[in-house]
N, C-alpha and C positions, 0 to 999 in steps of 0.2 A: 693520361690523366690531365684534366683541364685545371690548371693552377694559375690564378691571377692574383698578384699582390693587391690587397685591398687599399683603396685610397684613404687618406687620413680622415675624411668625413663620412666614410661608409663602414658599417660594422662588418666584420669578417663572417662569412658563411661557410659551413661545411656540410656536405651531404652527397646526394647522388641524383643523377638525371636518368630516368628510365624511359625507354620507348617500347611500346607494346604493339606488335603487329600480329593480326589474327587472320586466318583463312578458313573458310567453310569448304571442306574438301570432299565430304561424303555424307551419306545419310546416317551412318553409325560407324564408330570405331570399336572393335572388339578388344578391350583393354587387356583382358587376360592373355590373349594370343600375342598382343603387342608387347607386353612385358617380357614374354619369352623370346621375342625377336630382337628387341633393343636392350641395351644396358641402361635400365631406367628404374626409378622408384616411384611409389605412389605419394600423393600429397594430401595432407590434411590441414585445414585452417587452424591456426593457433587460437587460443582464447583471446578475446579482444578486451584489453585493459584490466582484466580481472585475474586474480590469482586463484582461479577455480577451474574445474574441468571445462573443456571447450564446449561452447553452446552454439557454435556455427559449424555445421558439418556438411561435407559433400555426401550426396546419396551414393555416387560412384566416384571416388577420388580420381582425379586425372593422373596420368602417368607422365613423369618428367625425366628428362636427361639433359646433361650439359651440352653446350655448343662450343665450337672453336671460336677464338677471338675474332671479332669483326673489325677490320681496319677501314676507316672512312678516308675519302680523298683528303680531308683536312688533317689527317694524321692521327685522329682520335682512335683509341683502341677500346672496344666495347666487349665486356664479358656477358655471356648470355646463356639462356636455357630454353628448351622447347617443351611445351606441355601438350598432351593429347587428351581431349575430352571425349567421353563416350558418345556424345551427340554429334560427332563429326567435325568439331572445330579443333584446329591446331593453333596454338598460341605461342609466340616467340617473344621473350622479354630480353632486351639488351640494356646494360647498365654502364654508366660512366661516372666514376667518382668526381666530385666537384669541390673546389676550394677557391673562393674569390669574394667579390663584393656584389651588391645588388645589381649594379649596372652590367657587370659581366654576365650575371645569370639572366638578365633580361635579354641581352644580345644573343646568348646561347639558345634561349627558348625560341626566339624569333627565327634564328637560323635553322634549328632542328625542325620546327613546326612547318615552315614554309619552303625551305631551300633544299632539304635533304630528302630524297626519295627512298625511304627505308624499305618500302614494299619491293622495289626492284632489286635491292640487295638481298632481301630475305627469302623471296619466293623460290629462287633456284636452290637455296639450302633446304627448304621444306620439301621440295619435289625430290631432291636427292635422298632425303631421309625416308620419304614414303615409298621409294622404289623397292626397298627391302621389306616393306610392310603391306604390300598390296593384298595379301590374303587376310589382313585384319580389317580391310575397308569394305563396308557394305554399300553397294550402289554408289561408287565414286562419281563425282561431278566432272563434266568436261570443262566447265568454266567455274573458276573460284571467285567468290566474293571476298573482299578483304576489308578490314578496319584497322586503323592505327590510332594510338592514344599515347599521350605523354604525361609523365608523372615527375614533378620536380620536388624531391624530398630533401628538406633542410633539417639536419639533425641538430646543428649547433649554430647559435647566433651570438656574437660577442655581447656580453652583458646579460645573457640568459633572460631575455624579456619574457613576460607572460604572453599568452596568445592574444589577449586584448591589447596589450602594448604593441605587439608586433603588427597587428592589423591596423591599429590607430596610426602608427608612425610610417607604415610601409604599404598602405592600401593601394596607392597608385602603382607601385612596382609589382605588387602581387597580382593586381588586375592585368598588367601588361604581360606577366609571365603566363597567367592562365589563358589569356587571349592570344598569346604568341605575337604581340604587337610591339614594335620599337617606339611608336609615337605615344605621346601622352593621351590617355583616354578621358572622355568626358566624365563629369561628376555622376551623371545618370548611369553610365556604364560601370563605373566603380561601385556605385550603390548596388547595381545588379549582381556584381561579383560578391559583394559583402553579404547579400542574401543567400549565397550559395555555400556558406561556411557551416561547419559543425564541429563541436568540441566536446570532449568528455572531462578531461582535467583542465585546470587553468593554464597548464603549460603545453597544451597541444591544440592544433587546429587543422582541419582539412577544408580546403577551398576547391570546389569541384566545378568544372566547366564542361562544355560539350566535347571539347577536343583535348583538354589537358586539365591536370589537377595540381594543386600546390599543397604539400604536406609539411607541417612543422611538428615533428615528433621524434622520439627515439627510434632506433632501428627496429626494436621489438614491437613498439607501439604501432609503427606504420605498416608492419608486415600484413596484418589482416586487411587493412584499408586497401593496400595494393592489390591483394587477391580479390577483394570484392569489386574493385574497379575493373579488374581483368574479367571477372565473371559477368558483370553488367555489360561489358563490351561484347563478350561472346554471345550473350542473349540477343543483343542488338543485331549481330551478324546473322543469327538464326532466324529471327523474325523478318529481316530483310530478305532472306532466301525464300521463306514461305510466302511473303508478300509477292515476290516476282513469280513464284511457282503458281500461286492461285490466280494471279492476273492472266498468265498464259492459259490456264485451264478454263477460266471464265470466257476468255476471248474465243477459245475453241468451241465451248458450249453454245455461245451466241451464234457463231458461224454455222454450227450443226443445226440449230433450230431454224435458221433462215433457209437452209437447204432442204429441211424435212417438213415442208408445209404440205397440207393435204391429209385426208383421212388415212389413206393406206401408208403414207410415209411415216405416220406416227408410230407404226409398228416397229420401226427401226430405232425408236427412242429407248426401248427397253434396255438394249445393250449399252447405249451411251449413259443411261441413268445408273446402271449397275457399275460401270467403270467410274463414274463421277462419285458415287457413294463410297467406293473402295478408296479412292484418293482422299476423300473427306475424312474417313476413319484414320488413314495413315497420317495425314497432316495433324489431326487433332491429337493423336498419340505422341507424335514427335514433338509438337509444340509443348505438350504437357511435360514431357521428359526434360526438355531444355528449361522450362519454367520452374521446375521443381528440383533442379540439380543440387541446390543448396537449401538446407533446412535451418531455420532460426528457432531453436528450442525455447530459450528464455532470455536471450540477450537482446533487449530492446534497442540498445544503442547500435548494435551491429545491424539490426533490421532497419533502423532509421538511416544509418549511413548508406546501406545498400539502396534504400528507397530514393534517397537524394541522388546517388550516383546514377541509378537507372533512369530517373526523370531527366537528369541533365544530359545524358548521352542519347536519349530518345527512345528508350525501350517501351514505355507505355504507349507512345504514339504509333510505333510500328505494330505493337501487340493489338491495339485497337483496329488498325487497318486489317490485320490478319483475321481478327474476330469478325469484322464486318463482312469481309469477303467469304469467310466460312459460312456466315449466315446467308449471304446471297447465293452461294453455291448450294446450300441446303434447300433454300426456297426453289431454286431451279430444279433440283432433284425431285422435289415433291411435285412441281409443275409437270415435269417430264413423265413421271409415273402416272399422274392424273390424265395427261393426254393419251398415254398408252392405254390406260384403263378405259377411257372413253372410246378409243378406237376398237378395243376388244369388245366392249359392250355393243357398239354399233355392228361389228361383224357378227356377234352372236345373234343379235336381233334380226339382222339381214338373213342369217342362215335359217332361223326359225321361220321367218316369212317365206323364204324360198321353199323350205320343206313343206309348209302348209299349202303353197300354191301348187307344188307337184302333187300332193295328195288330192287336192281339189280337182286338178286336171284329170288324174286317173279316175277319180270318183265319178265325175260328170261324163267322162269318156265311156265308162262302163255302163252308164244308164241308157235304157232304150228310149228313143224319141217317141 
């Protein structure tokens, strides 16, 4: 546990620091089989802020199991768990309890964000876990994409300030924590961080950045925010994968079109077009599954929180890239089909002309001079 005695001029803070490391390991994880293979349970999102039934639900809840304690070179001991999502993402969350002052939290944030390579610690653990679950993996990937994200959750601050008071008095430090920076940030950068906050009650606030988030909330209140941040990062990972996949496919199609110039070469475009269309359907189905893994039934605050988190980590940007490349691939498919149809029409017309010439040849050959 990281425990630092607060200085006389700094309020005491109590909470947890979480690191989220995710890997895109396969096209699909069969959770029903996986749950029979590992000692795990399914997860549901709790209701956000309201004492009513949950209005944020997983379409297919992930399967989760605990992990052994992770010991860092610094001596910090982290407790963790691993989650398996049906769309092929494995998510690991490690947590360290924190008690100290603002300056010690700023220092810890900077060290964890920039100096600790969590992915190198966690990837061997994930690979070991998946060795016993290979039958649950559909089309495993040879190369894994990864994402990491940090969440600094403060449950208690001395004096119990409101969210507005906390942001007013500690904006510079919160901005440093969210950016993972030891140095004082500019007013403009602090203002940018200020625009990334969202609150429901007067006593809670979430400040979300591209690489880290700061939460001031109770343990129960922060739980759904943490899970929505986890989901947004898993979406980012999926869209990154599809962006790379489509880039490779488009490069291959362009190369194929360069090689298959000429009327008769166009005949070979039919097979390429069929293969491209199959990939397009598969990618569209998979992206839709990842995009709709969570449903917001009537909780508008949860929807706004997710929208802010997704925007900050870059989900809409990669989603737009994927959609544009899907549109380009679809246009190429139609072009290839059109080229093939033109070649087929040319061949049919040439065949008709040839047959007519043969008939005329025999007709005139049979006539007496």
